[in-house]
N, C-alpha and C positions, 0 to 999 in steps of 0.2 A: 504479464505486462505487455501492452501493445506498443509502448514507447521503445524506440531504439536506444542504444547506449548514448548516441549523440544527442537525441532529444531529451533523454533523462538528465544528462549533464547540463544542458541548457536550462532546463526547468529548475534544477538545483542552484545553478549560478544566479538565476533571477531571485530565487528564494533567499539566497545568501547576500544579495545586493552586489554581487560581482559584475552583473550585467544590468544595464539600465533598461527599464521598460520602454518599448516603442509606443508612440502615441496611440496606435491602433489597438494594442493590447490594453493600454490604460483605459481607453474609452469602452472597449468591449467588456473589460472586467467590471467597470462601474455599471454598465447596463445590465450585465448578467446578475450582479449583486442585487440591483433593484428589482429585476424581473423574477428571479428565482431564490434570492436570499443565500446565494452560494458564491464563494470566492473562486476566481479563475487564476491559476498559477502560471499557465502558459497555454499556447495553442500551436498546432502544427497543421500544415496543409500538405496532403500527399494524395496518392491514388490507391483506392481499394483494389483487391484482386480482380474485381469485375471490370476495372477500368473507370469506375465512377470517382469523381472528385470527392475527397474526404476532408472534413474538418475534425481534428482531434482536439477536444477541449480537456485540459488537465485540471482536475479537481483534487481535493485533499484525500478523501477516503471512500470506502465502499458505501457508507451511509449517505454521503453527498451524491454519489452516483445513483443510488436507489431513488433519490428524490427526482431524478430526471427520467425515471422508468415508470412503466405501468406493469407491475408484476415482473415477469422475466423479459418483457419486451420494452423497447424504448417508448417513451411518450411522444407520439408522432406530432402532436400539437406543439410541444416544447421544441422538438427538433426543427419543425418548420419555422417557428418564431425565431429560433437562434440562427438558422440559415439566412433568413431574410435580413436580420440585423447585421450579421457578418458581411453579407453581400453588399449592403449599403455602405458599410465602413470601408470595404475594399475599393469601392468607387470613390468614396470621399478622399481616401489617402493615396489613391493611384497605385495600389498594391494587389498582388495575386489576381492578375487580370482575368483569368479563367473563372474566378469566383464572383465576378461582377453580376452574373445571372444566378438567381436563386435556384432555378430548376436544376436538378441533378446533383445537388450537394448532399452528401451523406454526413450527418453529424453523429459523432460517437464520443465517448467519454473515457478518460483514463485517470488513474489516481497516482499519488506520490507516496502516501503513507506506508503501504505495504513494502514497496521497494526500498524506501529509506530504512524501514525497520529491519528488513532482511540484511541490508549492508551493515547496519549497526551491530547486529548479532555476529556477522562474519568478522568484524573488527575485534569484537570482545570474546570470540569463541574460546581462545586458549585459557583466558582467565575464568570464564564460566565453567569450562570443563574441569577446573581445579576443584570443583565440588565432589568429584569422584573420590570415593573412599571416606567421605565424611558422613557420620550419622547414618550408617547403613546404605548410603547412596552408592550403588554399584556401577551405574552407567549414566552418562549425560549425552544426549544427541540433540543437535541443533538442525532443524529442518525448516528452511525458509524463514518464517517469522515466529517460530515456536521453539521453545526449549522443553525437551522431554527428559524428565528425571525418572530413573528406574531404581526401585528398591529390589531386593532379592525376591520377596514374596508379597502376595496380596495382603497378608496379615500385617506385614511391616508397613506397607503403604497406608492401610487404614489406621494403624496405630499412630503413625507419624502425621497424618492429617489431623488427628486429634491433639497430639501432644506438643504441637508447635514447630516440629522439625521442618515441615513443608513451608510453613510461614517464614521460618528462618531462611530457607532456600530462596523463596520469593524476594525477601528483603535484600539478600546478598546479591542476587542477580540484578535487582533493581538498582542497587548502588553502583554496580559495574556499568550497566547500560547507561545510566545517567551521565557518566563521564563522556560518552560518545554521542549522546543525543542532543545535537546542536539545535534541532528544529522542533523540539517538543512532540516527538512522535509518541512518547510514553509519559504523558503528564501525570498520570496517576500511578506510576510505577509499573513493574512488569510481573505478570502472572505466568508461572510455569505450568506445564502439564505433567501430572504424576501418574506413574504406572509401576509395573513390576516386571522383572525378567520372567517370572512365572507365567504371567499373562502373555507376554511377547512370545515365549516358547510354546505354550499350550494352544494358543489361538492363532498365532501367525507364523509358526514354525521358525521363530527367531528372525524373521525377515522384516526389516524396517520398512521396506517398500510397501508391503501389504498392510503393516500396522498403520502407516501414515495416510493411507488412501481414504 
């Protein structure tokens, strides 16, 4: 996540309605929706490591961000169009004086969903880990926005994928997560990742760092 903690909290406060949208954000968001079909949740002005003025546009998820890209690179046409519009709004509202000129503005995109999801799982972690010891589940690890459930052996994992135990675990975790999910991060429920201690030990020497890479 490129957002600082302060920026993240501001974006969430806007999402929750605790902070009122400034007119520039309202108009910029309406334009962005019309131009690209995407909702803007916040924006931030700062300086990149190169010293270049940067506009960070906060979108919802990775799929939204991909729509502003061409493969792995930014869509420079969309970047230029966004910089021009934002520059004009800065002049209109008398804000961010340095951004009044389009030249030199670097436009980048950040997202909220992954960070919200990670924090939901942090809040729910103790309850989710309560699955350990149930139905051959030996270990539960929460890494960023993923819940990893380990059975003892690969045979157990494959059997429980078929007999409904893994589905039970998904539903159980989904019901817990739903209690913390104020913003609809997981509208279709939560899907865990299933593996075995056999695989973890044989392929990754029991090291979760290598397993999760």
